[in-house]
C-alpha positions in Angstrom: -119.4 -83.5 -12.9 -117.7 -84.8 -16.1 -120.7 -85.8 -18.2 -121.4 -84.2 -21.6 -124.7 -82.7 -22.3 -127.5 -82.3 -24.8 -130.1 -79.7 -25.4 -133.5 -79.6 -23.9 -135.0 -80.1 -27.3 -133.6 -83.5 -27.6 -134.4 -84.4 -24.0 -138.0 -83.4 -24.3 -138.3 -85.4 -27.5 -136.9 -88.4 -25.7 -139.3 -88.0 -22.8 -142.2 -87.8 -25.1 -141.2 -91.0 -26.8 -140.6 -92.7 -23.5 -143.9 -91.6 -22.0 -145.9 -92.1 -25.2 -147.9 -88.9 -24.6 -147.5 -85.2 -24.3 -147.2 -83.8 -20.8 -150.1 -81.9 -19.4 -149.9 -78.2 -18.7 -149.8 -77.3 -15.1 -150.3 -73.8 -13.9 -153.9 -72.9 -13.1 -155.6 -69.9 -11.7 -152.2 -68.2 -11.1 -152.1 -69.7 -7.6 -148.9 -69.0 -5.6 -146.0 -71.4 -6.0 -146.1 -72.6 -2.4 -149.8 -73.4 -2.7 -149.4 -75.2 -6.0 -146.4 -77.2 -4.6 -148.2 -78.2 -1.4 -151.3 -79.3 -3.3 -149.3 -81.5 -5.7 -147.4 -83.1 -2.8 -150.6 -83.9 -1.1 -151.7 -85.9 -4.2 -148.5 -87.8 -4.7 -147.9 -91.4 -3.8 -144.9 -92.5 -1.8 -143.3 -93.8 -4.9 -143.8 -90.5 -6.7 -142.2 -88.6 -3.8 -139.2 -90.9 -3.9 -138.8 -90.4 -7.6 -139.1 -86.6 -7.3 -136.3 -86.5 -4.7 -134.0 -88.2 -7.3 -133.0 -87.2 -10.8 -135.0 -88.7 -13.5 -134.7 -92.5 -14.0 -135.3 -92.0 -17.7 -132.2 -89.8 -17.7 -130.2 -92.6 -16.2 -131.2 -95.1 -18.9 -130.3 -92.7 -21.7 -127.3 -91.0 -20.1 -124.5 -92.9 -21.8 -126.2 -92.6 -25.2 -127.3 -89.0 -25.1 -124.6 -87.5 -22.9 -127.2 -85.5 -20.9 -126.6 -83.5 -17.7 -129.8 -84.4 -15.9 -133.4 -83.6 -15.3 -135.8 -83.7 -12.4 -138.6 -86.3 -12.6 -141.8 -85.9 -14.6 -145.1 -86.8 -12.9 -147.4 -86.5 -15.8 -150.6 -87.5 -14.1 -150.2 -84.4 -11.9 -149.0 -82.1 -14.7 -145.5 -81.9 -13.2 -142.9 -81.5 -15.9 -139.2 -82.3 -15.7 -136.7 -79.4 -15.5 -133.5 -79.6 -17.5 -130.2 -78.8 -15.8 -127.0 -78.3 -17.6 -123.4 -77.0 -17.0 -121.6 -74.8 -16.7 -119.9 -71.8 -15.2 -118.3 -70.4 -18.4 -121.3 -70.9 -20.6 -124.1 -73.3 -21.4 -122.7 -76.8 -22.2 -124.8 -78.7 -24.7 -124.1 -80.9 -27.6 -123.8 -79.0 -30.9 -125.2 -81.8 -33.1 -128.6 -83.5 -32.6 -130.1 -86.6 -34.2 -131.9 -86.1 -37.5 -130.9 -82.4 -37.5 -128.6 -80.7 -40.0 -128.1 -77.6 -37.9 -125.4 -77.0 -35.3 -126.2 -75.4 -31.9 -123.2 -73.6 -30.6 -123.1 -71.6 -27.4 -120.7 -68.9 -26.3 -117.6 -69.7 -24.4 -117.5 -66.8 -21.9 -114.4 -65.9 -19.8 -113.7 -68.3 -17.0 -114.6 -67.3 -13.4 -111.1 -66.2 -12.5 -111.0 -63.9 -15.6 -114.4 -62.4 -14.8 -113.6 -61.8 -11.1 -110.4 -60.0 -12.2 -112.5 -57.3 -13.7 -113.7 -56.3 -10.2 -116.7 -55.0 -12.2 -120.0 -56.4 -10.8 -122.1 -54.5 -13.5 -120.1 -56.2 -16.3 -120.3 -59.6 -14.6 -124.1 -59.2 -14.3 -124.2 -58.3 -18.0 -122.3 -61.5 -18.8 -124.7 -63.4 -16.6 -127.6 -62.0 -18.5 -126.2 -63.1 -21.8 -125.4 -66.6 -20.4 -128.9 -66.9 -19.0 -130.3 -65.8 -22.3 -128.6 -68.8 -24.0 -129.9 -71.1 -21.2 -133.4 -69.9 -21.8 -133.3 -69.8 -25.6 -132.0 -73.4 -25.8 -134.7 -74.5 -23.4 -132.7 -75.3 -20.3 -134.2 -74.5 -16.9 -131.2 -74.3 -14.5 -127.5 -73.6 -15.2 -125.2 -75.5 -12.9 -123.1 -72.6 -11.8 -121.5 -70.3 -10.8 -118.7 -72.1 -8.9 -117.3 -70.0 -6.2 -115.1 -72.1 -3.9 -112.1 -70.4 -2.3 -108.8 -70.6 -4.1 -107.1 -72.0 -1.1 -104.1 -73.4 -3.0 -102.6 -72.5 -6.4 -102.7 -76.2 -7.3 -106.5 -76.7 -7.2 -107.3 -77.9 -10.7 -110.6 -76.2 -10.7 -109.4 -72.7 -9.6 -110.1 -71.4 -13.2 -113.9 -71.8 -12.4 -113.6 -70.0 -9.1 -113.2 -66.3 -8.3 -110.8 -65.6 -5.6 -108.9 -66.4 -2.4 -111.0 -63.8 -0.7 -114.7 -64.4 0.2 -115.8 -60.8 -0.2 -114.7 -60.8 -3.9 -116.1 -64.3 -4.5 -119.5 -63.6 -2.9 -120.1 -60.3 -4.7 -119.0 -61.6 -8.1 -121.1 -64.7 -7.7 -124.1 -62.6 -6.7 -123.7 -60.4 -9.8 -123.5 -63.5 -12.0 -126.6 -65.2 -10.5 -128.6 -62.0 -10.7 -127.8 -61.7 -14.4 -128.6 -65.3 -15.2 -131.9 -65.3 -13.3 -133.2 -62.1 -14.9 -134.1 -64.4 -17.8 -136.5 -66.4 -15.8 -134.1 -69.4 -15.5 -132.2 -70.6 -12.5 -128.6 -70.7 -11.3 -127.1 -73.3 -9.0 -124.5 -71.9 -6.6 -121.7 -74.5 -6.1 -120.0 -76.3 -4.5 -121.3 -76.0 -0.9 -118.8 -76.2 0.9 -115.0 -76.4 0.9 -114.5 -78.1 -2.5 -111.1 -76.6 -2.6 -109.2 -79.5 -4.2 -109.8 -82.2 -6.8 -107.5 -84.9 -5.3 -109.9 -87.5 -3.9 -112.7 -85.0 -4.1 -115.4 -87.6 -3.7 -114.2 -88.7 -0.3 -111.6 -86.3 1.1 -112.4 -85.2 4.7 -111.7 -81.5 5.2 -110.8 -80.8 8.8 -111.6 -77.1 9.3 -112.3 -75.0 12.4 -115.6 -73.3 12.7 -114.0 -69.9 12.6 -112.2 -70.6 9.3 -115.4 -72.0 7.8 -117.5 -69.1 8.9 -115.0 -66.3 8.0 -113.5 -67.7 4.8 -115.3 -70.7 3.2 -118.9 -69.9 4.1 -118.8 -66.1 4.0 -118.7 -65.8 0.2 -121.7 -68.1 -0.1 -123.5 -66.1 2.5 -123.0 -62.9 0.6 -124.1 -64.5 -2.7 -127.2 -66.1 -1.2 -128.3 -62.9 0.5 -127.6 -60.7 -2.5 -129.0 -62.9 -5.3 -131.3 -65.7 -3.9 -130.2 -68.5 -6.3 -132.8 -71.0 -7.3 -130.6 -73.9 -6.1 -127.4 -74.6 -4.2 -125.3 -77.6 -5.0 -123.8 -79.5 -2.1 -120.2 -80.6 -2.6 -118.6 -84.1 -2.8 -116.3 -83.8 0.1 -116.7 -84.3 3.8 -116.3 -81.6 6.4 -115.1 -82.7 9.8 -116.1 -86.3 9.2 -119.4 -86.1 7.4 -120.4 -85.6 3.8 -121.7 -82.1 3.2 -124.9 -83.5 1.7 -125.6 -85.2 5.1 -125.1 -82.1 7.3 -128.2 -80.4 8.7 -126.1 -77.7 10.3 -124.9 -76.7 6.9 -127.9 -77.2 4.7 -130.7 -76.2 7.1 -129.4 -74.3 10.1 -126.9 -72.1 8.3 -128.1 -72.0 4.7 -131.9 -71.6 5.4 -132.3 -70.4 9.0 -129.4 -68.0 9.2 -129.2 -66.8 5.6 -132.8 -67.2 4.5 -132.2 -69.3 1.4 -135.5 -70.1 -0.3 -134.6 -72.5 -3.1 -133.7 -76.2 -3.0 -130.4 -78.0 -2.5 -129.2 -80.6 -5.0 -126.3 -82.9 -4.6 -123.3 -82.9 -6.9 -123.5 -85.8 -9.3 -123.2 -89.0 -7.2 -122.4 -86.7 -4.2 -122.3 -88.5 -0.8 -122.3 -92.0 -2.5 -120.1 -94.9 -1.5 -119.7 -98.5 -2.6 -118.6 -97.5 -6.1 -121.2 -94.8 -6.4 -124.1 -97.2 -5.8 -125.3 -96.1 -2.3 -125.8 -93.0 -0.2 -127.2 -92.3 3.2 -130.6 -91.0 1.8 -132.1 -90.6 5.3 -129.3 -88.3 6.4 -129.4 -86.4 3.1 -133.1 -85.7 3.0 -133.3 -85.0 6.7 -130.3 -82.6 6.4 -132.1 -80.6 3.7 -130.4 -82.0 0.6 -133.6 -82.1 -1.4 -132.6 -83.5 -4.7 -130.2 -86.4 -5.2 -128.5 -86.2 -8.6 -128.3 -87.7 -11.1 -130.6 -90.2 -9.2 -129.8 -93.9 -8.9 -132.2 -96.8 -8.4 -130.7 -97.8 -5.1 -131.5 -94.3 -3.7 -135.1 -94.6 -4.8 -135.4 -98.0 -3.2 -133.8 -96.8 0.0 -136.1 -93.8 0.2 -139.1 -96.0 -0.2 -137.9 -98.4 2.5 -137.0 -95.6 4.9 -140.4 -93.9 4.4 -142.3 -97.1 5.0 -140.3 -98.0 8.1 -140.7 -94.4 9.5 -136.9 -94.0 9.6 -137.3 -91.1 7.2 -140.0 -88.7 8.5 -142.7 -87.9 5.9 -142.6 -84.3 7.0 -138.9 -84.0 5.8 -139.9 -85.8 2.5 -142.8 -83.5 1.9 -140.8 -80.4 2.7 -138.1 -81.4 0.2 -140.7 -82.2 -2.5 -142.3 -78.8 -1.9 -139.0 -77.0 -2.2 -138.3 -78.7 -5.6 -141.9 -78.0 -6.9 -141.8 -74.3 -6.0 -138.9 -74.0 -8.4 -140.6 -76.3 -11.0 -143.6 -74.0 -10.8 -141.6 -71.0 -12.1 -139.5 -72.9 -14.6 -139.7 -72.3 -18.4 -140.5 -76.0 -18.9 -143.5 -75.9 -16.6 -144.7 -72.7 -18.3 -144.4 -74.0 -21.9 -141.8 -71.4 -22.9 -141.4 -71.4 -26.7 -137.6 -71.3 -26.8 -136.0 -70.2 -30.1 -132.8 -72.2 -30.3 -131.4 -68.9 -31.6 -129.8 -66.7 -29.0 -127.8 -63.7 -30.2 -124.4 -65.3 -30.4 -122.9 -62.4 -32.3 -123.7 -60.0 -29.5 -122.6 -62.4 -26.9 -119.2 -62.8 -28.7 -118.7 -59.0 -28.6 -119.5 -59.0 -24.8 -117.1 -61.9 -24.3 -114.4 -59.9 -26.1 -115.1 -56.9 -23.9 -115.2 -58.8 -20.6 -112.1 -60.9 -21.5 -110.1 -57.7 -22.1 -111.3 -56.1 -19.0 -110.3 -59.0 -16.8 -106.7 -59.0 -18.1 -104.1 -58.0 -15.5 -101.0 -56.0 -16.6 -98.3 -57.4 -14.2 -95.3 -55.5 -15.7 -94.7 -52.7 -18.2 -91.1 -51.4 -18.1 -90.2 -48.4 -20.3 -93.7 -48.3 -21.7 -93.2 -51.5 -23.7 -97.0 -51.6 -24.0 -99.2 -50.6 -25.7 -97.8 -51.7 -29.0 -97.6 -49.4 -32.0 -99.3 -50.6 -35.1 -96.0 -49.8 -36.8 -94.4 -52.5 -34.8 -93.6 -55.8 -36.4 -94.0 -58.8 -34.1 -92.3 -62.1 -33.7 -95.0 -64.3 -32.1 -93.7 -67.3 -30.3 -95.2 -70.6 -28.9 -98.1 -72.7 -29.9 -100.6 -71.0 -27.5 -100.2 -67.8 -29.7 -101.7 -69.8 -32.6 -103.9 -72.3 -30.7 -105.0 -70.4 -27.6 -106.9 -71.7 -24.6 -110.4 -70.3 -24.1 -111.2 -72.1 -20.9 -110.7 -75.1 -18.7 -111.8 -78.7 -19.2 -114.6 -80.8 -17.6 -118.0 -79.3 -16.7 -116.6 -75.8 -17.3 -115.9 -76.6 -21.0 -118.2 -75.1 -23.7 -118.8 -76.1 -27.3 -118.2 -72.8 -29.1 -118.1 -72.3 -32.9 -114.6 -70.7 -33.0 -111.7 -69.7 -30.8 -109.9 -66.6 -32.0 -106.1 -67.0 -31.9 -103.7 -64.2 -31.0 -102.2 -64.1 -34.5 -105.8 -63.7 -35.9 -106.5 -60.9 -33.4 -103.3 -59.0 -34.0 -103.6 -59.2 -37.8 -107.2 -57.9 -37.6 -105.9 -55.1 -35.4 -103.4 -54.2 -38.2 -100.2 -55.4 -36.5 -97.7 -57.0 -38.8 -96.4 -60.5 -37.8 -93.3 -62.2 -38.8 -94.4 -64.5 -41.6 -91.6 -67.1 -41.1 -92.8 -67.8 -37.6 -96.5 -67.8 -38.5 -95.8 -70.3 -41.3 -93.6 -72.4 -39.0 -96.2 -72.7 -36.2 -99.1 -73.2 -38.7 -97.2 -76.1 -40.3 -96.4 -77.5 -36.9 -100.1 -77.4 -35.8 -101.2 -78.9 -39.1 -98.9 -81.9 -38.8 -101.2 -84.8 -38.3 -99.2 -86.5 -35.6 -99.6 -83.7 -33.2 -102.4 -83.5 -30.6 -102.6 -79.7 -30.4 -104.4 -79.7 -27.0 -101.5 -81.6 -25.5 -99.0 -79.3 -27.1 -100.7 -76.3 -25.6 -100.3 -77.9 -22.2 -97.5 -80.4 -21.9 -94.4 -79.7 -24.0 -92.9 -77.9 -27.0 -89.4 -79.4 -26.4 -89.1 -80.3 -30.0 -89.5 -76.7 -31.0 -86.1 -75.0 -30.7 -84.6 -71.9 -32.3 -80.8 -71.7 -32.5 -78.9 -68.5 -31.9 -78.6 -67.6 -35.5 -82.3 -67.9 -36.1 -83.2 -65.8 -33.0 -80.6 -63.2 -34.0 -82.2 -62.9 -37.4 -85.7 -62.7 -35.9 -84.6 -60.0 -33.5 -83.1 -58.0 -36.4 -86.3 -58.3 -38.5 -88.9 -57.6 -35.8 -89.5 -54.8 -33.3 -91.1 -56.9 -30.4 -91.2 -60.5 -29.4 -94.4 -61.8 -27.9 -94.2 -65.2 -26.1 -97.5 -66.8 -25.0 -97.4 -69.3 -22.2 -100.4 -71.6 -22.1 -101.9 -73.8 -19.4 -105.0 -76.0 -19.4 -106.6 -76.9 -16.1 -109.4 -79.4 -15.6 -112.0 -80.7 -13.2 -111.1 -83.9 -11.5 -107.3 -83.3 -11.5 -105.2 -81.0 -9.4 -102.2 -79.3 -10.9 -98.5 -80.3 -10.3 -95.7 -78.1 -9.1 -93.2 -79.1 -11.7 -94.0 -78.4 -15.4 -97.3 -76.7 -14.5 -97.1 -74.3 -11.6 -93.4 -73.9 -12.3 -92.5 -73.2 -16.0 -91.3 -76.1 -18.1 -87.7 -76.2 -19.1 -88.5 -75.3 -22.7 -90.5 -72.3 -21.6 -87.7 -71.0 -19.4 -85.2 -71.6 -22.2 -87.4 -69.7 -24.7 -87.9 -66.7 -22.5 -84.1 -66.7 -21.7 -83.0 -67.1 -25.3 -85.5 -64.7 -26.9 -84.9 -62.0 -24.3 -81.1 -62.3 -24.8 -81.3 -61.8 -28.5 -84.0 -59.2 -28.7 -82.6 -57.1 -25.9 -79.2 -57.2 -27.5 -80.8 -55.7 -30.6 -82.6 -53.1 -28.5 -86.0 -54.7 -28.9 -88.7 -55.4 -26.4 -90.1 -58.7 -25.1 -93.7 -59.3 -23.9 -94.9 -62.4 -22.2 -98.7 -63.2 -22.4 -100.0 -65.7 -19.8 -102.9 -67.7 -21.3 -103.6 -69.6 -18.0 -106.4 -70.5 -15.7 -104.6 -70.3 -12.4 -101.5 -69.0 -10.6 -98.0 -69.9 -11.9 -94.5 -69.1 -10.7 -93.3 -65.8 -12.1 -90.4 -64.7 -9.9 -87.6 -66.7 -11.6 -88.2 -65.2 -15.1 -90.2 -61.9 -14.8 -87.1 -59.7 -14.9 -86.3 -61.1 -18.3 -89.5 -59.7 -19.9 -90.2 -56.0 -20.5 -94.0 -56.5 -20.1 -96.2 -59.3 -18.7 -99.9 -59.5 -19.6 -101.9 -62.0 -17.6 -104.7 -62.8 -20.1 -106.2 -65.7 -18.2 -108.6 -67.9 -20.2 -110.8 -65.1 -21.5 -113.3 -67.1 -23.6 -113.7 -67.7 -27.3 -112.6 -64.2 -28.3 -109.2 -64.7 -26.6 -107.1 -63.5 -29.5 -109.2 -60.4 -30.1 -109.3 -59.5 -26.3 -105.5 -59.9 -26.0 -104.9 -57.8 -29.2 -107.2 -55.1 -27.9 -105.1 -54.8 -24.7 -101.7 -55.1 -26.4 -102.5 -52.4 -28.9 -104.1 -50.0 -26.4 -107.6 -50.2 -27.9 -108.5 -51.3 -24.3 -106.5 -49.9 -21.3 -105.9 -52.8 -18.9 -107.9 -52.4 -15.7 -108.0 -56.0 -14.2 -106.5 -56.7 -10.8 -105.5 -59.9 -9.1 -108.1 -61.6 -7.0 -105.4 -63.9 -5.6 -101.7 -63.8 -4.6 -98.9 -64.9 -6.8 -96.2 -66.4 -4.5 -92.5 -66.1 -5.3 -92.4 -69.9 -4.8 -95.2 -72.5 -4.2 -93.9 -73.2 -0.7 -94.8 -69.7 0.3 -98.5 -70.3 -0.1 -100.1 -70.5 3.4 -101.8 -73.9 2.6 -98.8 -75.5 0.8 -97.6 -77.5 3.8 -101.0 -79.1 4.3 -102.2 -79.6 0.7 -103.7 -81.8 -0.5 -103.7 -83.8 2.7 -102.6 -86.9 4.6 -101.3 -89.5 3.8 -99.4 -87.8 1.0 -99.7 -90.6 -1.5 -103.5 -91.0 -1.1 -104.9 -88.2 1.1 -107.9 -89.1 3.2 -107.9 -86.0 5.4 -107.0 -82.4 4.6 -106.1 -80.3 7.6 -106.7 -76.6 7.2 -104.1 -75.6 9.8 -103.6 -72.2 8.2 -107.1 -71.4 9.6 -108.4 -68.0 8.4 -105.0 -67.0 7.1 -105.6 -67.9 3.5 -104.0 -66.0 0.6 -102.9 -62.5 1.4 -104.0 -62.8 5.0 -101.4 -65.5 5.5 -98.7 -63.7 3.5 -99.1 -60.6 5.6 -99.2 -62.6 8.9 -95.9 -64.3 8.1 -94.4 -61.2 6.5 -93.7 -63.1 3.3 -93.2 -61.0 0.2 -95.2 -62.3 -2.8 -94.2 -62.0 -6.5 -97.5 -60.1 -7.1 -99.8 -59.2 -4.3 -103.6 -59.6 -4.0 -105.4 -56.7 -5.7 -102.4 -55.7 -7.9 -102.8 -54.6 -11.5 -101.2 -51.9 -13.7 -102.6 -49.5 -16.2 -101.3 -47.5 -19.2 -102.3 -44.4 -17.2 -102.0 -43.2 -13.6 -104.5 -42.4 -10.9 -104.4 -40.3 -7.8 -106.4 -40.7 -4.6 -107.5 -37.7 -2.6 -110.2 -36.3 -0.3 -110.8 -39.4 1.8 -113.9 -38.8 3.9 -115.7 -40.9 6.5 -119.3 -40.1 7.2 -118.7 -40.5 10.9 -115.7 -41.1 13.2 -118.0 -43.1 15.6 -119.6 -46.2 14.2 -123.4 -46.6 14.8 -125.4 -48.3 12.0 -122.8 -47.9 9.3 -120.1 -45.7 7.8 -119.7 -44.5 4.2 -116.2 -44.1 3.0 -115.7 -41.8 0.0 -112.6 -40.9 -2.1 -111.8 -38.9 -5.1 -110.1 -40.7 -8.0 -108.4 -38.7 -10.7 -106.8 -39.9 -14.0 -103.5 -38.1 -13.9 -102.0 -39.9 -17.0 -102.3 -39.7 -20.8 -104.8 -42.5 -21.5 -108.4 -43.0 -20.7 -108.8 -45.7 -18.1 -110.6 -47.3 -15.2 -109.4 -47.8 -11.6 -110.4 -50.4 -9.1 -110.7 -48.9 -5.6 -110.1 -51.4 -2.8 -111.2 -50.8 0.8 -109.3 -52.7 3.5 -109.9 -52.6 7.2 -107.9 -53.5 10.2 -109.8 -54.5 13.3 -108.6 -53.8 16.9 -106.8 -56.6 18.8 -109.0 -58.7 21.0 -109.1 -62.2 22.5 -108.7 -63.8 19.0 -106.0 -63.2 16.4 -107.0 -61.1 13.5 -105.5 -60.4 10.0 -103.5 -57.3 9.5 -106.0 -56.2 7.0 -109.1 -57.6 5.2 -110.9 -56.5 2.1 -114.3 -55.0 3.0 -115.3 -53.2 -0.2 -114.4 -52.4 -3.7 -115.7 -50.4 -6.7 -114.6 -49.7 -10.2 -114.7 -46.3 -11.7 -116.3 -45.5 -15.0 -113.9 -44.9 -17.9 -112.1 -41.7 -16.9 -110.5 -39.4 -19.5 -107.1 -37.8 -18.7 -107.7 -35.2 -16.0 -111.2 -36.5 -15.2 -112.2 -37.3 -11.6 -114.9 -39.5 -9.9 -116.1 -39.7 -6.3 -116.3 -43.3 -5.2 -118.3 -44.2 -2.1 -118.3 -47.5 -0.2 -120.4 -48.5 2.7 -119.2 -50.4 5.8 -122.0 -52.4 7.5 -121.7 -53.7 11.0 -121.1 -57.3 9.9 -118.0 -56.1 8.0 -116.5 -55.2 11.3 -117.2 -58.5 13.0 -115.0 -61.6 13.5 -116.4 -65.0 14.4 -115.9 -66.0 18.1 -116.3 -69.7 18.2 -116.6 -70.0 22.0 -119.6 -67.6 21.9 -121.0 -68.9 18.6 -121.4 -65.3 17.5 -120.1 -62.7 15.1 -118.7 -59.9 17.3 -117.4 -56.4 16.5 -114.9 -55.7 19.2 -114.7 -52.3 20.9 -111.8 -50.1 19.8 -110.2 -48.3 16.9 -110.8 -49.6 13.3 -108.4 -48.5 10.6 -109.7 -47.9 7.1 -107.3 -48.2 4.2 -108.0 -47.3 0.5 -105.6 -48.5 -2.1 -104.7 -50.0 -5.5 -103.7 -53.3 -4.0 -103.3 -55.0 -0.6 -99.8 -53.4 -0.5 -100.3 -50.1 -2.4 -102.3 -48.2 0.2 -103.0 -44.6 -0.9 -105.0 -43.2 2.0 -106.1 -44.2 5.5 -108.2 -43.0 8.4 -109.9 -44.6 11.4 -113.1 -44.7 13.3 -114.2 -45.9 16.7 -116.6 -48.6 18.0 -117.5 -47.4 21.5 -118.7 -50.7 22.8 -118.6 -54.4 21.9 -121.3 -55.4 19.5 -122.7 -58.9 19.3 -123.7 -58.7 15.6 -125.3 -62.2 15.2 -125.7 -65.3 17.3 -125.6 -68.4 15.2 -126.6 -72.1 15.4 -123.8 -74.2 17.0 -122.2 -76.1 14.2 -119.1 -78.2 13.2 -118.6 -79.5 16.7 -116.4 -82.3 15.3 -113.7 -79.8 14.2 -110.3 -80.4 15.8 -108.4 -77.4 14.6 -108.4 -74.1 16.5 
């Protein structure tokens, strides 16, 4: 959603003015949530039920003026208070300035989802979630609208910065850690966008044509892991259609799979105006509520009217209405609003900034480091090029944006770290950014063509400095997919600067480092050989400059790894031929003809060499793998895989251990390998070792057989591979499944799919 938001303090004040009276307290006798919810629904009128199933009508009246996210509906006569919901995935999004208040209420801009996932550190991600949830709670918000965890099917999806990976195992486990952290505060998370919101082009109406196997193994699997491991308060249905029907209308998705198969206990809300048509004025409310989409957000008058009419006519069964109302109220019962929590408006932003700095640094991926160009010496003098070095990008735009107090620039971070910068360049870029004509956000993103350094200038800069650092910046946003030219591919002025700076600095025997301050994959193959080192910094939150400086100077040893593949060229991406859909000028349908072969699965199937493979990431030290051990060579209920990791280099560091598995051939085609586990070591000193153990469960062995509507582990030999990336396999072994195992029979779903 693209609305701006305000704090709960303001919303509560508005509701009190509107209602003219304080809302009654509600919890009595410590009765169970289900009992309380059922009793309240039994007392509600038909109109009150219709109102509860929609976002607050008071919110709609005040939306444009107050820039609020949304609330559930208050029913004051029954003591039911409204819950406040607010974005977003990278931190709480609320307005900083409130009417008749001289204070400012900033929140922390945490690293974007892609950055957090690149840590491969579920404990750290949970810690970030705890901090984020603390801000949600202390600013009086009940539910955070995140995390977003759709699959990064294409490098061009404009919202990839919010998402975690091209792989569902990574996405599901990172999302679960985030949700568990948020919800430890007694506030809720909303897992989104369910399902297949993998592009922004025509996102409100695009029909995603996906086979059931691809949905089950790729697009649903991560959500399944997250739901089972974290039990989010809410799940948000997506805008798009799947195989002909809006996701908010699909009972097979929202009830059969989400609730019956996975055991989800919360309520489902629509994305804002999700499932609507006729210029966002109508939706099929009967289908939505019957499907199990309990809350229609933000709630529009026509939906309330249609709900009333459908209940009166009997078209919408009262049992379905009551069930949705009860689901909503069970969450209301446990909310901080319902329980009169005295929020402070004063979370520990200083501590959260330090955590952001740490997490941002840990998510950075060292893509190249020839001749030990990094870490920098504090004796080095740096020539710092491009606007993004001085005006960095902390995160993406749209609902993932956050109103932070300050964004630390790279020049700020390096100077604090004691690194000397070329003053002539610093003065030049400072003057450039201060020139009133310039829109600095645009110049981070679109063009710096007017900034040019001639040969004499670059020759002088190379003579006067030890290292050149060039920062390439990209902004991505909700509602808009990226372009191939001048976005995925570098712009002409970026290519020219890398070419010219490298030529002059290398001629003088100096090093060149490229920092990528980006939210999604870009092309690297055409220019990576011109740089001595490449640091993928992502959009690591408000402490971006400090986090980058920590890694460049060696205060932090990089330990991040890619959760997606970097192709040599865009056309190598498995979905490139089919993205964003047909017809090309205004896509109405998107055909997922690559099936399960998304990301590294597709690259390996077609034997296409990427620029940087899934799971790749370098360190300033080295690690050895030894003593691979399987708890059994015959699979019964599970197998534990253990390996010894030893730091054989000169720096303390952490290693991500990746467990891949190859299943035996059967009646269906399978990937050459799939990620089935990962773990990050503690900080290992030089010479120190750690035993890492990973567990393979029976479902990890299974593929989805559409004809049998079942997850099946086929009989045969399974190969286990442990490595530092999908290509760098260090050790391998195998185990046997003696007979075919039907792991799980499922509800028949997605019968409209036309792709095998």
